Every structure is written in structure tokens, then in C-alpha cells.
All heavy atoms as a GROMACS GRO file, in nm:
protein
  572
    1MET      N    1  -5.821  -2.016   0.601
    1MET     CA    2  -5.815  -1.922   0.493
    1MET      C    3  -5.872  -1.976   0.364
    1MET      O    4  -5.828  -2.088   0.323
    1MET     CB    5  -5.677  -1.866   0.479
    1MET     CG    6  -5.662  -1.755   0.378
    1MET     SD    7  -5.492  -1.691   0.377
    1MET     CE    8  -5.504  -1.563   0.267
    2ALA      N    9  -5.957  -1.912   0.298
    2ALA     CA   10  -6.010  -1.960   0.172
    2ALA      C   11  -5.906  -1.952   0.061
    2ALA      O   12  -5.817  -1.868   0.057
    2ALA     CB   13  -6.129  -1.882   0.131
    3LYS      N   14  -5.922  -2.045  -0.039
    3LYS     CA   15  -5.836  -2.045  -0.151
    3LYS      C   16  -5.863  -1.926  -0.245
    3LYS      O   17  -5.977  -1.875  -0.250
    3LYS     CB   18  -5.864  -2.166  -0.243
    3LYS     CG   19  -5.826  -2.302  -0.162
    3LYS     CD   20  -5.869  -2.410  -0.263
    3LYS     CE   21  -5.843  -2.545  -0.191
    3LYS     NZ   22  -5.887  -2.657  -0.272
    4LYS      N   23  -5.760  -1.875  -0.314
    4LYS     CA   24  -5.772  -1.763  -0.396
    4LYS      C   25  -5.855  -1.813  -0.520
    4LYS      O   26  -5.829  -1.912  -0.585
    4LYS     CB   27  -5.645  -1.716  -0.444
    4LYS     CG   28  -5.642  -1.591  -0.529
    4LYS     CD   29  -5.512  -1.533  -0.560
    4LYS     CE   30  -5.512  -1.412  -0.638
    4LYS     NZ   31  -5.383  -1.362  -0.674
    5PHE      N   32  -5.961  -1.734  -0.559
    5PHE     CA   33  -6.054  -1.778  -0.663
    5PHE      C   34  -5.981  -1.733  -0.800
    5PHE      O   35  -5.946  -1.620  -0.815
    5PHE     CB   36  -6.177  -1.706  -0.653
    5PHE     CG   37  -6.287  -1.769  -0.742
    5PHE    CD1   38  -6.359  -1.887  -0.707
    5PHE    CD2   39  -6.328  -1.702  -0.861
    5PHE    CE1   40  -6.449  -1.934  -0.790
    5PHE    CE2   41  -6.418  -1.756  -0.947
    5PHE     CZ   42  -6.483  -1.868  -0.903
    6PRO      N   43  -5.956  -1.832  -0.889
    6PRO     CA   44  -5.897  -1.800  -1.016
    6PRO      C   45  -5.982  -1.728  -1.105
    6PRO      O   46  -6.103  -1.758  -1.124
    6PRO     CB   47  -5.861  -1.939  -1.065
    6PRO     CG   48  -5.955  -2.033  -1.013
    6PRO     CD   49  -5.992  -1.974  -0.877
    7LEU      N   50  -5.933  -1.625  -1.177
    7LEU     CA   51  -6.001  -1.544  -1.271
    7LEU      C   52  -6.017  -1.611  -1.404
    7LEU      O   53  -6.120  -1.609  -1.467
    7LEU     CB   54  -5.929  -1.404  -1.293
    7LEU     CG   55  -5.921  -1.330  -1.165
    7LEU    CD1   56  -5.847  -1.191  -1.202
    7LEU    CD2   57  -6.051  -1.294  -1.105
    8HIS      N   58  -5.911  -1.678  -1.448
    8HIS     CA   59  -5.907  -1.749  -1.580
    8HIS      C   60  -5.851  -1.885  -1.567
    8HIS      O   61  -5.743  -1.910  -1.612
    8HIS     CB   62  -5.829  -1.666  -1.681
    8HIS     CG   63  -5.878  -1.530  -1.708
    8HIS    ND1   64  -5.824  -1.414  -1.641
    8HIS    CD2   65  -5.985  -1.479  -1.777
    8HIS    CE1   66  -5.892  -1.307  -1.677
    8HIS    NE2   67  -5.983  -1.345  -1.756
    9PRO      N   68  -5.920  -1.980  -1.512
    9PRO     CA   69  -5.876  -2.120  -1.502
    9PRO      C   70  -5.865  -2.183  -1.642
    9PRO      O   71  -5.934  -2.149  -1.732
    9PRO     CB   72  -5.978  -2.190  -1.417
    9PRO     CG   73  -6.103  -2.103  -1.441
    9PRO     CD   74  -6.066  -1.967  -1.457
   10LYS      N   75  -5.760  -2.266  -1.652
   10LYS     CA   76  -5.728  -2.326  -1.786
   10LYS      C   77  -5.846  -2.423  -1.833
   10LYS      O   78  -5.883  -2.425  -1.954
   10LYS     CB   79  -5.598  -2.408  -1.785
   10LYS     CG   80  -5.485  -2.312  -1.775
   10LYS     CD   81  -5.353  -2.391  -1.773
   10LYS     CE   82  -5.234  -2.294  -1.765
   10LYS     NZ   83  -5.106  -2.360  -1.782
   11HIS      N   84  -5.903  -2.507  -1.741
   11HIS     CA   85  -6.004  -2.596  -1.776
   11HIS      C   86  -6.121  -2.584  -1.672
   11HIS      O   87  -6.133  -2.677  -1.587
   11HIS     CB   88  -5.958  -2.740  -1.779
   11HIS     CG   89  -5.853  -2.760  -1.892
   11HIS    ND1   90  -5.887  -2.773  -2.023
   11HIS    CD2   91  -5.720  -2.767  -1.895
   11HIS    CE1   92  -5.783  -2.787  -2.099
   11HIS    NE2   93  -5.679  -2.781  -2.013
   12PRO      N   94  -6.200  -2.485  -1.675
   12PRO     CA   95  -6.305  -2.461  -1.568
   12PRO      C   96  -6.413  -2.575  -1.578
   12PRO      O   97  -6.472  -2.605  -1.472
   12PRO     CB   98  -6.357  -2.328  -1.600
   12PRO     CG   99  -6.340  -2.304  -1.750
   12PRO     CD  100  -6.209  -2.379  -1.775
   13GLU      N  101  -6.420  -2.642  -1.686
   13GLU     CA  102  -6.529  -2.745  -1.702
   13GLU      C  103  -6.492  -2.872  -1.618
   13GLU      O  104  -6.575  -2.956  -1.598
   13GLU     CB  105  -6.546  -2.787  -1.847
   13GLU     CG  106  -6.434  -2.854  -1.914
   13GLU     CD  107  -6.320  -2.769  -1.963
   13GLU    OE1  108  -6.321  -2.650  -1.944
   13GLU    OE2  109  -6.218  -2.822  -2.017
   14ARG      N  110  -6.375  -2.876  -1.578
   14ARG     CA  111  -6.324  -3.001  -1.502
   14ARG      C  112  -6.354  -2.993  -1.355
   14ARG      O  113  -6.329  -3.088  -1.273
   14ARG     CB  114  -6.180  -3.025  -1.516
   14ARG     CG  115  -6.146  -3.060  -1.665
   14ARG     CD  116  -5.994  -3.085  -1.683
   14ARG     NE  117  -5.960  -3.103  -1.814
   14ARG     CZ  118  -5.838  -3.119  -1.856
   14ARG    NH1  119  -5.740  -3.116  -1.771
   14ARG    NH2  120  -5.808  -3.132  -1.985
   15ILE      N  121  -6.392  -2.879  -1.299
   15ILE     CA  122  -6.413  -2.852  -1.162
   15ILE      C  123  -6.539  -2.792  -1.116
   15ILE      O  124  -6.606  -2.720  -1.201
   15ILE     CB  125  -6.297  -2.747  -1.108
   15ILE    CG1  126  -6.160  -2.807  -1.140
   15ILE    CG2  127  -6.318  -2.712  -0.964
   15ILE    CD1  128  -6.049  -2.718  -1.119
   16CYS      N  129  -6.591  -2.834  -1.008
   16CYS     CA  130  -6.717  -2.767  -0.953
   16CYS      C  131  -6.672  -2.648  -0.874
   16CYS      O  132  -6.593  -2.666  -0.781
   16CYS     CB  133  -6.799  -2.871  -0.868
   16CYS     SG  134  -6.944  -2.799  -0.795
   17TRP      N  135  -6.733  -2.530  -0.897
   17TRP     CA  136  -6.688  -2.408  -0.829
   17TRP      C  137  -6.786  -2.368  -0.719
   17TRP      O  138  -6.792  -2.249  -0.680
   17TRP     CB  139  -6.674  -2.302  -0.939
   17TRP     CG  140  -6.580  -2.330  -1.040
   17TRP    CD1  141  -6.616  -2.397  -1.161
   17TRP    CD2  142  -6.441  -2.317  -1.034
   17TRP    NE1  143  -6.494  -2.419  -1.228
   17TRP    CE2  144  -6.384  -2.372  -1.151
   17TRP    CE3  145  -6.355  -2.257  -0.943
   17TRP    CZ2  146  -6.248  -2.365  -1.171
   17TRP    CZ3  147  -6.218  -2.264  -0.966
   17TRP    CH2  148  -6.169  -2.310  -1.086
   18GLY      N  149  -6.872  -2.462  -0.666
   18GLY     CA  150  -6.973  -2.428  -0.580
   18GLY      C  151  -6.932  -2.392  -0.440
   18GLY      O  152  -7.012  -2.336  -0.363
   19CYS      N  153  -6.819  -2.438  -0.389
   19CYS     CA  154  -6.763  -2.407  -0.261
   19CYS      C  155  -6.613  -2.396  -0.268
   19CYS      O  156  -6.553  -2.404  -0.372
   19CYS     CB  157  -6.810  -2.513  -0.160
   19CYS     SG  158  -6.737  -2.678  -0.196
   20ASP      N  159  -6.552  -2.386  -0.156
   20ASP     CA  160  -6.405  -2.380  -0.143
   20ASP      C  161  -6.327  -2.508  -0.163
   20ASP      O  162  -6.206  -2.513  -0.163
   20ASP     CB  163  -6.354  -2.319  -0.010
   20ASP     CG  164  -6.388  -2.172  -0.009
   20ASP    OD1  165  -6.409  -2.106  -0.110
   20ASP    OD2  166  -6.390  -2.116   0.107
   21LYS      N  167  -6.398  -2.619  -0.192
   21LYS     CA  168  -6.330  -2.744  -0.204
   21LYS      C  169  -6.281  -2.766  -0.346
   21LYS      O  170  -6.191  -2.835  -0.368
   21LYS     CB  171  -6.428  -2.863  -0.170
   21LYS     CG  172  -6.463  -2.860  -0.015
   21LYS     CD  173  -6.557  -2.975   0.008
   21LYS     CE  174  -6.586  -2.979   0.151
   21LYS     NZ  175  -6.677  -3.089   0.196
   22TYR      N  176  -6.353  -2.708  -0.446
   22TYR     CA  177  -6.312  -2.719  -0.590
   22TYR      C  178  -6.296  -2.868  -0.626
   22TYR      O  179  -6.192  -2.901  -0.682
   22TYR     CB  180  -6.193  -2.638  -0.619
   22TYR     CG  181  -6.198  -2.484  -0.589
   22TYR    CD1  182  -6.089  -2.418  -0.569
   22TYR    CD2  183  -6.321  -2.427  -0.586
   22TYR    CE1  184  -6.088  -2.284  -0.538
   22TYR    CE2  185  -6.324  -2.282  -0.560
   22TYR     CZ  186  -6.213  -2.217  -0.535
   22TYR     OH  187  -6.226  -2.079  -0.510
   23CYS      N  188  -6.401  -2.932  -0.608
   23CYS     CA  189  -6.400  -3.093  -0.646
   23CYS      C  190  -6.396  -3.112  -0.791
   23CYS      O  191  -6.448  -3.031  -0.871
   23CYS     CB  192  -6.523  -3.159  -0.589
   23CYS     SG  193  -6.546  -3.132  -0.408
   24SER      N  194  -6.341  -3.227  -0.827
   24SER     CA  195  -6.351  -3.264  -0.967
   24SER      C  196  -6.487  -3.297  -1.009
   24SER      O  197  -6.566  -3.334  -0.921
   24SER     CB  198  -6.257  -3.385  -0.998
   24SER     OG  199  -6.292  -3.496  -0.921
   25THR      N  200  -6.531  -3.294  -1.125
   25THR     CA  201  -6.670  -3.317  -1.173
   25THR      C  202  -6.719  -3.458  -1.139
   25THR      O  203  -6.838  -3.484  -1.128
   25THR     CB  204  -6.691  -3.291  -1.314
   25THR    OG1  205  -6.598  -3.368  -1.395
   25THR    CG2  206  -6.662  -3.142  -1.348
   26ASP      N  207  -6.627  -3.562  -1.127
   26ASP     CA  208  -6.672  -3.691  -1.103
   26ASP      C  209  -6.670  -3.725  -0.948
   26ASP      O  210  -6.685  -3.843  -0.910
   26ASP     CB  211  -6.592  -3.791  -1.182
   26ASP     CG  212  -6.440  -3.783  -1.164
   26ASP    OD1  213  -6.397  -3.688  -1.079
   26ASP    OD2  214  -6.376  -3.867  -1.214
   27ASN      N  215  -6.642  -3.628  -0.865
   27ASN     CA  216  -6.628  -3.661  -0.718
   27ASN      C  217  -6.672  -3.534  -0.637
   27ASN      O  218  -6.588  -3.481  -0.570
   27ASN     CB  219  -6.477  -3.697  -0.684
   27ASN     CG  220  -6.462  -3.740  -0.555
   27ASN    OD1  221  -6.558  -3.786  -0.475
   27ASN    ND2  222  -6.346  -3.738  -0.492
   28LEU      N  223  -6.790  -3.497  -0.649
   28LEU     CA  224  -6.853  -3.384  -0.579
   28LEU      C  225  -6.864  -3.419  -0.425
   28LEU      O  226  -6.924  -3.526  -0.390
   28LEU     CB  227  -6.991  -3.337  -0.632
   28LEU     CG  228  -6.980  -3.299  -0.777
   28LEU    CD1  229  -7.122  -3.260  -0.824
   28LEU    CD2  230  -6.890  -3.187  -0.794
   29GLN      N  231  -6.805  -3.336  -0.338
   29GLN     CA  232  -6.808  -3.370  -0.187
   29GLN      C  233  -6.889  -3.275  -0.115
   29GLN      O  234  -6.907  -3.302   0.006
   29GLN     CB  235  -6.652  -3.357  -0.136
   29GLN     CG  236  -6.570  -3.457  -0.208
   29GLN     CD  237  -6.426  -3.445  -0.164
   29GLN    OE1  238  -6.396  -3.381  -0.059
   29GLN    NE2  239  -6.329  -3.499  -0.237
   30CYS      N  240  -6.945  -3.174  -0.166
   30CYS     CA  241  -7.012  -3.073  -0.092
   30CYS      C  242  -7.163  -3.110  -0.072
   30CYS      O  243  -7.229  -3.033  -0.006
   30CYS     CB  244  -7.012  -2.937  -0.155
   30CYS     SG  245  -7.083  -2.926  -0.322
   31GLY      N  246  -7.210  -3.214  -0.127
   31GLY     CA  247  -7.345  -3.256  -0.108
   31GLY      C  248  -7.444  -3.197  -0.217
   31GLY      O  249  -7.561  -3.210  -0.202
   32ASN      N  250  -7.378  -3.137  -0.312
   32ASN     CA  251  -7.463  -3.079  -0.418
   32ASN      C  252  -7.547  -3.183  -0.484
   32ASN      O  253  -7.673  -3.170  -0.497
   32ASN     CB  254  -7.377  -3.016  -0.529
   32ASN     CG  255  -7.450  -2.939  -0.635
   32ASN    OD1  256  -7.568  -2.966  -0.658
   32ASN    ND2  257  -7.382  -2.864  -0.708
   33GLY      N  258  -7.496  -3.298  -0.514
   33GLY     CA  259  -7.566  -3.414  -0.562
   33GLY      C  260  -7.608  -3.420  -0.702
   33GLY      O  261  -7.623  -3.523  -0.759
   34SER      N  262  -7.642  -3.310  -0.761
   34SER     CA  263  -7.696  -3.319  -0.905
   34SER      C  264  -7.594  -3.278  -1.005
   34SER      O  265  -7.578  -3.362  -1.098
   34SER     CB  266  -7.813  -3.222  -0.913
   34SER     OG  267  -7.781  -3.086  -0.880
   35SER      N  268  -7.530  -3.177  -0.999
   35SER     CA  269  -7.434  -3.134  -1.102
   35SER      C  270  -7.339  -3.035  -1.052
   35SER      O  271  -7.357  -2.978  -0.939
   35SER     CB  272  -7.510  -3.083  -1.230
   35SER     OG  273  -7.579  -2.957  -1.195
   36ARG      N  274  -7.239  -3.002  -1.127
   36ARG     CA  275  -7.139  -2.913  -1.082
   36ARG      C  276  -7.185  -2.758  -1.106
   36ARG      O  277  -7.266  -2.735  -1.188
   36ARG     CB  278  -7.005  -2.924  -1.169
   36ARG     CG  279  -7.022  -2.895  -1.317
   36ARG     CD  280  -6.899  -2.921  -1.392
   36ARG     NE  281  -6.812  -2.801  -1.395
   36ARG     CZ  282  -6.821  -2.705  -1.483
   36ARG    NH1  283  -6.916  -2.712  -1.580
   36ARG    NH2  284  -6.742  -2.600  -1.476
   37THR      N  285  -7.114  -2.677  -1.022
   37THR     CA  286  -7.149  -2.536  -1.042
   37THR      C  287  -7.042  -2.483  -1.141
   37THR      O  288  -6.932  -2.497  -1.115
   37THR     CB  289  -7.135  -2.459  -0.899
   37THR    OG1  290  -7.226  -2.526  -0.810
   37THR    CG2  291  -7.161  -2.314  -0.908
   38GLN      N  292  -7.095  -2.404  -1.238
   38GLN     CA  293  -7.007  -2.350  -1.337
   38GLN      C  294  -6.931  -2.229  -1.288
   38GLN      O  295  -6.966  -2.160  -1.198
   38GLN     CB  296  -7.076  -2.309  -1.467
   38GLN     CG  297  -7.134  -2.424  -1.540
   38GLN     CD  298  -7.216  -2.377  -1.659
   38GLN    OE1  299  -7.287  -2.281  -1.660
   38GLN    NE2  300  -7.188  -2.444  -1.773
   39HIS      N  301  -6.804  -2.213  -1.342
   39HIS     CA  302  -6.723  -2.094  -1.312
   39HIS      C  303  -6.798  -1.976  -1.378
   39HIS      O  304  -6.850  -1.989  -1.491
   39HIS     CB  305  -6.585  -2.120  -1.361
   39HIS     CG  306  -6.484  -2.012  -1.326
   39HIS    ND1  307  -6.476  -1.882  -1.394
   39HIS    CD2  308  -6.398  -2.006  -1.230
   39HIS    CE1  309  -6.394  -1.815  -1.339
   39HIS    NE2  310  -6.332  -1.890  -1.243
   40PRO      N  311  -6.793  -1.857  -1.315
   40PRO     CA  312  -6.851  -1.738  -1.378
   40PRO      C  313  -6.804  -1.712  -1.517
   40PRO      O  314  -6.874  -1.659  -1.598
   40PRO     CB  315  -6.822  -1.626  -1.286
   40PRO     CG  316  -6.804  -1.690  -1.158
   40PRO     CD  317  -6.740  -1.833  -1.185
   41MET      N  318  -6.671  -1.745  -1.548
   41MET     CA  319  -6.622  -1.721  -1.684
   41MET      C  320  -6.703  -1.803  -1.791
   41MET      O  321  -6.714  -1.754  -1.897
   41MET     CB  322  -6.475  -1.764  -1.684
   41MET     CG  323  -6.403  -1.733  -1.823
   41MET     SD  324  -6.236  -1.773  -1.812
   41MET     CE  325  -6.237  -1.953  -1.813
   42GLU      N  326  -6.748  -1.920  -1.746
   42GLU     CA  327  -6.829  -2.004  -1.843
   42GLU      C  328  -6.958  -1.945  -1.880
   42GLU      O  329  -7.012  -1.955  -1.985
   42GLU     CB  330  -6.843  -2.143  -1.785
   42GLU     CG  331  -6.721  -2.231  -1.770
   42GLU     CD  332  -6.748  -2.355  -1.697
   42GLU    OE1  333  -6.780  -2.456  -1.773
   42GLU    OE2  334  -6.743  -2.364  -1.577
   43LEU      N  335  -7.011  -1.870  -1.782
   43LEU     CA  336  -7.148  -1.816  -1.796
   43LEU      C  337  -7.142  -1.675  -1.855
   43LEU      O  338  -7.228  -1.634  -1.937
   43LEU     CB  339  -7.218  -1.806  -1.658
   43LEU     CG  340  -7.234  -1.945  -1.594
   43LEU    CD1  341  -7.289  -1.924  -1.458
   43LEU    CD2  342  -7.338  -2.026  -1.677
   44LEU      N  343  -7.040  -1.587  -1.814
   44LEU     CA  344  -7.040  -1.450  -1.840
   44LEU      C  345  -6.931  -1.401  -1.932
   44LEU      O  346  -6.928  -1.285  -1.969
   44LEU     CB  347  -7.043  -1.369  -1.705
   44LEU     CG  348  -7.141  -1.394  -1.606
   44LEU    CD1  349  -7.116  -1.330  -1.475
   44LEU    CD2  350  -7.283  -1.361  -1.657
   45GLY      N  351  -6.837  -1.486  -1.964
   45GLY     CA  352  -6.728  -1.452  -2.053
   45GLY      C  353  -6.597  -1.416  -1.975
   45GLY      O  354  -6.591  -1.417  -1.858
   46GLU      N  355  -6.491  -1.386  -2.055
   46GLU     CA  356  -6.362  -1.366  -2.002
   46GLU      C  357  -6.352  -1.246  -1.901
   46GLU      O  358  -6.273  -1.250  -1.815
   46GLU     CB  359  -6.259  -1.333  -2.110
   46GLU     CG  360  -6.240  -1.451  -2.203
   46GLU     CD  361  -6.148  -1.563  -2.140
   46GLU    OE1  362  -6.070  -1.527  -2.061
   46GLU    OE2  363  -6.170  -1.686  -2.172
   47ASP      N  364  -6.438  -1.143  -1.918
   47ASP     CA  365  -6.425  -1.029  -1.833
   47ASP      C  366  -6.535  -1.032  -1.722
   47ASP      O  367  -6.581  -0.927  -1.671
   47ASP     CB  368  -6.443  -0.899  -1.914
   47ASP     CG  369  -6.581  -0.894  -1.992
   47ASP    OD1  370  -6.650  -0.993  -1.996
   47ASP    OD2  371  -6.613  -0.784  -2.040
   48TRP      N  372  -6.573  -1.144  -1.676
   48TRP     CA  373  -6.682  -1.170  -1.576
   48TRP      C  374  -6.658  -1.092  -1.451
   48TRP      O  375  -6.761  -1.038  -1.396
   48TRP     CB  376  -6.694  -1.312  -1.551
   48TRP     CG  377  -6.578  -1.373  -1.483
   48TRP    CD1  378  -6.474  -1.426  -1.543
   48TRP    CD2  379  -6.555  -1.383  -1.341
   48TRP    NE1  380  -6.381  -1.468  -1.447
   48TRP    CE2  381  -6.427  -1.443  -1.317
   48TRP    CE3  382  -6.627  -1.337  -1.226
   48TRP    CZ2  383  -6.377  -1.466  -1.190
   48TRP    CZ3  384  -6.578  -1.367  -1.100
   48TRP    CH2  385  -6.456  -1.430  -1.088
   49TYR      N  386  -6.540  -1.081  -1.408
   49TYR     CA  387  -6.506  -1.014  -1.277
   49TYR      C  388  -6.516  -0.852  -1.283
   49TYR      O  389  -6.515  -0.793  -1.185
   49TYR     CB  390  -6.368  -1.052  -1.220
   49TYR     CG  391  -6.255  -1.022  -1.322
   49TYR    CD1  392  -6.194  -0.909  -1.328
   49TYR    CD2  393  -6.227  -1.117  -1.426
   49TYR    CE1  394  -6.086  -0.877  -1.417
   49TYR    CE2  395  -6.130  -1.095  -1.513
   49TYR     CZ  396  -6.065  -0.968  -1.517
   49TYR     OH  397  -5.961  -0.953  -1.599
   50GLU      N  398  -6.517  -0.798  -1.407
   50GLU     CA  399  -6.518  -0.653  -1.423
   50GLU      C  400  -6.659  -0.590  -1.402
   50GLU      O  401  -6.672  -0.476  -1.373
   50GLU     CB  402  -6.476  -0.614  -1.553
   50GLU     CG  403  -6.325  -0.646  -1.576
   50GLU     CD  404  -6.284  -0.615  -1.721
   50GLU    OE1  405  -6.358  -0.571  -1.806
   50GLU    OE2  406  -6.165  -0.641  -1.752
   51HIS      N  407  -6.765  -0.678  -1.406
   51HIS     CA  408  -6.900  -0.635  -1.388
   51HIS      C  409  -6.963  -0.695  -1.259
   51HIS      O  410  -6.962  -0.814  -1.243
   51HIS     CB  411  -6.982  -0.684  -1.515
   51HIS     CG  412  -6.915  -0.648  -1.640
   51HIS    ND1  413  -6.916  -0.511  -1.690
   51HIS    CD2  414  -6.842  -0.721  -1.730
   51HIS    CE1  415  -6.846  -0.513  -1.806
   51HIS    NE2  416  -6.804  -0.631  -1.835
   52GLY      N  417  -7.022  -0.613  -1.185
   52GLY     CA  418  -7.085  -0.650  -1.056
   52GLY      C  419  -6.983  -0.649  -0.940
   52GLY      O  420  -6.869  -0.618  -0.954
   53ASP      N  421  -7.040  -0.686  -0.820
   53ASP     CA  422  -6.953  -0.674  -0.696
   53ASP      C  423  -6.930  -0.817  -0.651
   53ASP      O  424  -7.014  -0.878  -0.578
   53ASP     CB  425  -7.035  -0.596  -0.593
   53ASP     CG  426  -6.949  -0.586  -0.471
   53ASP    OD1  427  -6.826  -0.601  -0.473
   53ASP    OD2  428  -7.008  -0.551  -0.365
   54TRP      N  429  -6.814  -0.874  -0.696
   54TRP     CA  430  -6.778  -1.009  -0.664
   54TRP      C  431  -6.700  -1.015  -0.536
   54TRP      O  432  -6.680  -1.124  -0.479
   54TRP     CB  433  -6.692  -1.067  -0.778
   54TRP     CG  434  -6.779  -1.096  -0.902
   54TRP    CD1  435  -6.783  -1.000  -1.003
   54TRP    CD2  436  -6.860  -1.201  -0.941
   54TRP    NE1  437  -6.860  -1.058  -1.106
   54TRP    CE2  438  -6.910  -1.174  -1.065
   54TRP    CE3  439  -6.894  -1.317  -0.879
   54TRP    CZ2  440  -7.002  -1.263  -1.129
   54TRP    CZ3  441  -6.980  -1.404  -0.936
   54TRP    CH2  442  -7.034  -1.375  -1.068
   55GLY      N  443  -6.650  -0.908  -0.495
   55GLY     CA  444  -6.568  -0.903  -0.374
   55GLY      C  445  -6.431  -0.972  -0.389
   55GLY      O  446  -6.368  -1.028  -0.297
   56ILE      N  447  -6.379  -0.968  -0.510
   56ILE     CA  448  -6.248  -1.027  -0.550
   56ILE      C  449  -6.150  -0.916  -0.579
   56ILE      O  450  -6.179  -0.821  -0.660
   56ILE     CB  451  -6.264  -1.108  -0.678
   56ILE    CG1  452  -6.356  -1.231  -0.641
   56ILE    CG2  453  -6.131  -1.166  -0.718
   56ILE    CD1  454  -6.390  -1.317  -0.770
   57GLU      N  455  -6.036  -0.923  -0.509
   57GLU     CA  456  -5.930  -0.825  -0.540
   57GLU      C  457  -5.843  -0.876  -0.653
   57GLU      O  458  -5.789  -0.990  -0.653
   57GLU     CB  459  -5.846  -0.810  -0.414
   57GLU     CG  460  -5.912  -0.748  -0.300
   57GLU     CD  461  -5.825  -0.714  -0.180
   57GLU    OE1  462  -5.706  -0.714  -0.195
   57GLU    OE2  463  -5.883  -0.708  -0.072
   58VAL      N  464  -5.833  -0.793  -0.759
   58VAL     CA  465  -5.748  -0.837  -0.880
   58VAL      C  466  -5.620  -0.762  -0.880
   58VAL      O  467  -5.608  -0.652  -0.864
   58VAL     CB  468  -5.835  -0.789  -1.002
   58VAL    CG1  469  -5.757  -0.828  -1.119
   58VAL    CG2  470  -5.968  -0.846  -1.006
   59ASP      N  471  -5.514  -0.853  -0.890
   59ASP     CA  472  -5.382  -0.804  -0.901
   59ASP      C  473  -5.360  -0.741  -1.034
   59ASP      O  474  -5.426  -0.774  -1.133
   59ASP     CB  475  -5.270  -0.918  -0.880
   59ASP     CG  476  -5.274  -0.967  -0.739
   59ASP    OD1  477  -5.328  -0.900  -0.651
   59ASP    OD2  478  -5.237  -1.084  -0.726
   60GLN      N  479  -5.270  -0.644  -1.044
   60GLN     CA  480  -5.251  -0.572  -1.170
   60GLN      C  481  -5.216  -0.659  -1.286
   60GLN      O  482  -5.274  -0.647  -1.391
   60GLN     CB  483  -5.128  -0.472  -1.148
   60GLN     CG  484  -5.113  -0.366  -1.263
   60GLN     CD  485  -5.229  -0.270  -1.266
   60GLN    OE1  486  -5.330  -0.276  -1.190
   60GLN    NE2  487  -5.215  -0.167  -1.342
   61GLY      N  488  -5.128  -0.759  -1.274
   61GLY     CA  489  -5.084  -0.845  -1.382
   61GLY      C  490  -5.182  -0.957  -1.410
   61GLY      O  491  -5.172  -1.026  -1.505
   62GLU      N  492  -5.274  -0.984  -1.321
   62GLU     CA  493  -5.366  -1.102  -1.331
   62GLU      C  494  -5.494  -1.074  -1.407
   62GLU      O  495  -5.554  -1.166  -1.446
   62GLU     CB  496  -5.390  -1.138  -1.188
   62GLU     CG  497  -5.475  -1.262  -1.170
   62GLU     CD  498  -5.511  -1.303  -1.029
   62GLU    OE1  499  -5.485  -1.220  -0.942
   62GLU    OE2  500  -5.556  -1.410  -1.007
   63ASP      N  501  -5.529  -0.948  -1.424
   63ASP     CA  502  -5.656  -0.921  -1.479
   63ASP      C  503  -5.673  -0.941  -1.628
   63ASP      O  504  -5.780  -0.957  -1.680
   63ASP     CB  505  -5.707  -0.778  -1.443
   63ASP     CG  506  -5.610  -0.670  -1.501
   63ASP    OD1  507  -5.503  -0.707  -1.558
   63ASP    OD2  508  -5.643  -0.554  -1.504
   64ASP      N  509  -5.563  -0.947  -1.706
   64ASP     CA  510  -5.582  -0.966  -1.850
   64ASP      C  511  -5.493  -1.078  -1.903
   64ASP      O  512  -5.370  -1.061  -1.911
   64ASP     CB  513  -5.556  -0.829  -1.927
   64ASP     CG  514  -5.574  -0.844  -2.068
   64ASP    OD1  515  -5.645  -0.938  -2.117
   64ASP    OD2  516  -5.537  -0.744  -2.141
   65PRO      N  517  -5.537  -1.195  -1.932
   65PRO     CA  518  -5.466  -1.309  -1.971
   65PRO      C  519  -5.400  -1.286  -2.103
   65PRO      O  520  -5.297  -1.344  -2.136
   65PRO     CB  521  -5.560  -1.424  -1.982
   65PRO     CG  522  -5.692  -1.359  -1.999
   65PRO     CD  523  -5.683  -1.227  -1.936
   66SER      N  524  -5.450  -1.197  -2.192
   66SER     CA  525  -5.393  -1.170  -2.325
   66SER      C  526  -5.284  -1.067  -2.323
   66SER      O  527  -5.228  -1.027  -2.419
   66SER     CB  528  -5.504  -1.126  -2.426
   66SER     OG  529  -5.562  -1.003  -2.375
   67ALA      N  530  -5.257  -1.000  -2.202
   67ALA     CA  531  -5.167  -0.883  -2.187
   67ALA      C  532  -5.018  -0.939  -2.203
   67ALA      O  533  -4.931  -0.841  -2.220
   67ALA     CB  534  -5.185  -0.814  -2.057
   68SER      N  535  -4.996  -1.061  -2.189
   68SER     CA  536  -4.864  -1.108  -2.193
   68SER      C  537  -4.800  -1.112  -2.333
   68SER      O  538  -4.831  -1.195  -2.408
   68SER     CB  539  -4.842  -1.244  -2.124
   68SER     OG  540  -4.927  -1.327  -2.192
   69GLY      N  541  -4.724  -1.007  -2.366
   69GLY     CA  542  -4.655  -1.008  -2.496
   69GLY      C  543  -4.732  -0.960  -2.608
   69GLY      O  544  -4.683  -0.955  -2.723
   70SER      N  545  -4.850  -0.914  -2.594
   70SER     CA  546  -4.933  -0.865  -2.702
   70SER      C  547  -4.953  -0.712  -2.699
   70SER      O  548  -5.048  -0.669  -2.637
   70SER     CB  549  -5.063  -0.937  -2.718
   70SER     OG  550  -5.143  -0.908  -2.604
   71GLY      N  551  -4.859  -0.635  -2.751
   71GLY     CA  552  -4.878  -0.500  -2.758
   71GLY      C  553  -4.934  -0.449  -2.888
   71GLY      O  554  -4.934  -0.512  -2.992
   72SER      N  555  -4.998  -0.330  -2.890
   72SER     CA  556  -5.058  -0.285  -3.004
   72SER      C  557  -4.963  -0.188  -3.075
   72SER      O  558  -4.914  -0.092  -3.014
   72SER     CB  559  -5.192  -0.218  -2.980
   72SER     OG  560  -5.175  -0.110  -2.886
   73ALA      N  561  -4.934  -0.207  -3.198
   73ALA     CA  562  -4.851  -0.122  -3.280
   73ALA      C  563  -4.937  -0.008  -3.330
   73ALA      O  564  -5.046  -0.026  -3.388
   73ALA     CB  565  -4.787  -0.200  -3.394
   74VAL      N  566  -4.873   0.118  -3.324
   74VAL     CA  567  -4.950   0.230  -3.373
   74VAL      C  568  -4.891   0.283  -3.500
   74VAL      O  569  -4.776   0.282  -3.525
   74VAL     CB  570  -4.942   0.345  -3.267
   74VAL    CG1  571  -5.022   0.466  -3.321
   74VAL    CG2  572  -5.018   0.298  -3.138
   0.00000   0.00000   0.00000
């Protein structure tokens, strides 16, 4: 079973996202050889999973990292 792909990783720059191994940047094991694959959040922004067909199922509480405790007063 494949690992669950994180929507908002804390430090995406520390990991290669090119396969299910999620290697650290200084120990790539998939044979990429040149450089790490960036997380889509690094390229497309915080709402990267809302646009396009990524095939990722988003849980209700997982989709908005700013939703915890920040309500809007009217």
C-alpha cells in the first residue's frame, strides 16, 4: 500500500517527492541522480490539490491548514 501523500508538509524542501520512498535530499534512492522532485505545494502554492485531477482524496479537516482556530468575526 502506498503512503498517504501529504497536502501541507512542514518542510517539503527536505524531501524528494518523486516516488513513494520520500528520500531525504542528500540520499536519493530512486535513481533520479540529478536533483530532488519538488512537492506540488512548492510549485503551485498552498491550494495545489484543488486544481487539476491529482487523484487524491482529501479529508474534511485536512484540506485547510489555517482552519484550526481562525474564525471570521462578522
